[in-house]
C-alpha positions in Angstrom: -22.9 8.0 29.1 -26.3 9.5 30.7 -24.5 9.7 34.2 -21.6 11.1 32.7 -23.9 13.8 31.2 -25.2 14.4 34.7 -22.1 14.4 36.4 -21.2 17.3 34.2 -24.0 19.8 35.0 -23.8 19.0 38.6 -20.2 20.1 38.6 -21.2 23.0 36.4 -23.8 23.8 38.7 -22.0 23.9 41.9 -18.5 25.6 40.9 -20.7 28.8 41.0 -21.7 28.6 44.6 -18.4 27.5 45.9 -16.3 29.6 44.0 -18.1 32.7 45.3 -17.8 31.6 49.0 -13.9 31.6 48.3 -13.8 34.6 46.9 -15.7 36.0 49.7 -13.4 34.5 52.0 -10.7 35.7 50.2 -9.4 32.4 49.2 -9.6 32.9 45.7 -8.7 36.5 43.8 -11.2 38.3 41.4 -9.3 37.1 38.6 -9.8 33.7 39.5 -13.5 34.5 40.2 -13.8 36.1 36.5 -12.3 33.1 34.8 -14.3 30.1 36.8 -16.9 32.5 36.3 -16.3 33.3 32.6 -15.2 29.7 31.6 -17.9 27.8 33.2 -20.5 27.8 30.0 -18.5 27.5 27.4 -16.3 24.7 29.5 -19.8 22.7 29.5 -20.8 23.3 26.1 -17.6 21.9 25.1 -17.7 19.1 27.2 -21.2 17.5 26.2 -19.9 18.3 23.0 -17.1 15.6 23.2 -19.6 13.2 25.4 -22.4 13.4 22.9 -20.2 12.8 20.1 -20.4 16.0 18.0 -18.6 16.7 15.4 -15.2 18.6 16.1 -15.9 21.4 13.9 -19.2 22.2 15.2 -18.1 21.7 19.1 -15.7 24.0 18.3 -18.0 26.7 16.5 -20.7 25.6 19.6 -18.1 26.6 22.0 -17.1 29.6 20.4 -20.7 30.7 20.3 -20.7 30.1 24.2 -18.2 33.0 24.7 -21.0 35.4 23.4 -23.4 35.6 26.4 -20.0 35.7 28.7 -18.7 38.5 26.6 -21.8 40.3 27.0 -22.9 40.0 30.5 -18.5 40.7 31.3 -19.7 44.1 32.4 -21.9 43.7 34.6 -20.5 40.4 35.9 -17.3 42.8 37.0 -19.6 45.2 38.6 -21.3 42.8 40.7 -18.1 42.0 42.0 -17.5 45.1 43.4 -13.8 46.7 43.6 -12.1 42.8 43.5 -11.7 42.8 47.5 -13.4 40.2 49.1 -16.2 42.0 51.5 -14.2 40.2 54.8 -11.0 42.3 53.7 -12.5 46.0 52.7 -11.4 48.7 55.5 -13.8 49.8 57.7 -16.1 46.4 58.1 
């Protein structure tokens, strides 16, 4: 079970730089980038709960709680992504 947990953590860590790189290259939309950013932590909590064999109600409760930081940081994250147009396709650059 240990290798599966390590793999899940690696995937969760590697998704962010890959998605940012794809967004900056104009290959994914702002909406897709936001889904990847916002959904990573709750998905990680849910998957970890399933792998460790936690009770289903506990998994759902912890996954719901994992959404709270995402909602709190939503504004700054949207501001960090800017206008939604990848930097390489902005006019004048």
